[in-house]
C-alpha positions, -999 to +999 in steps of 0.1 A: +402-091+614+418-125+614+432-144+584+440-184+586+469-197+568+450-226+558+423-207+541+449-195+512+469-226+511+462-241+474+486-272+481+461-279+513+429-274+496+443-297+466+450-325+486+420-321+500+399-318+474+414-352+458+405-371+487+372-362+485+370-377+453+361-418+447+394-442+440+395-440+403+414-407+412+440-433+428+440-453+397+449-426+372+473-407+401+497-441+396+486-439+359+501-402+358+530-408+382+535-444+352+539-413+324+560-388+340+583-416+355+590-426+313+586-386+304+614-382+328+636-411+317+632-397+278+644-358+288+673-380+302+681-389+273+677-359+256+698-341+275+733-361+274+742-352+237+777-365+230+802-346+228+814-332+199+773-329+190+770-287+192+737-280+203+742-242+190+746-255+160+708-256+151+689-235+123+653-240+131+641-225+100+661-244+080+647-278+098+611-264+087+623-258+058+637-291+050+606-314+066+583-292+044+600-304+015+602-340+028+563-335+032+555-322-002+579-350-019+557-379+001+525-365-007+508-377-034+525-384-066+539-351-087+532-349-124 
């Protein structure tokens, strides 16, 4: 039995599937590309931590407690 490599090529199958759909996919594809570009720009900003800030000096549990406290304080008025 001969196995043809293109039968198991997921990328080729995806491209073929996309080409068989209408042009609205092309529009949404360009919209997705635009969103991905914007997201990549935000990631670059996140990666550029200024010197002097220790990124290991982070306590997620303490941050969660602070956020919960702020949410409680800023919720409805308390007696």
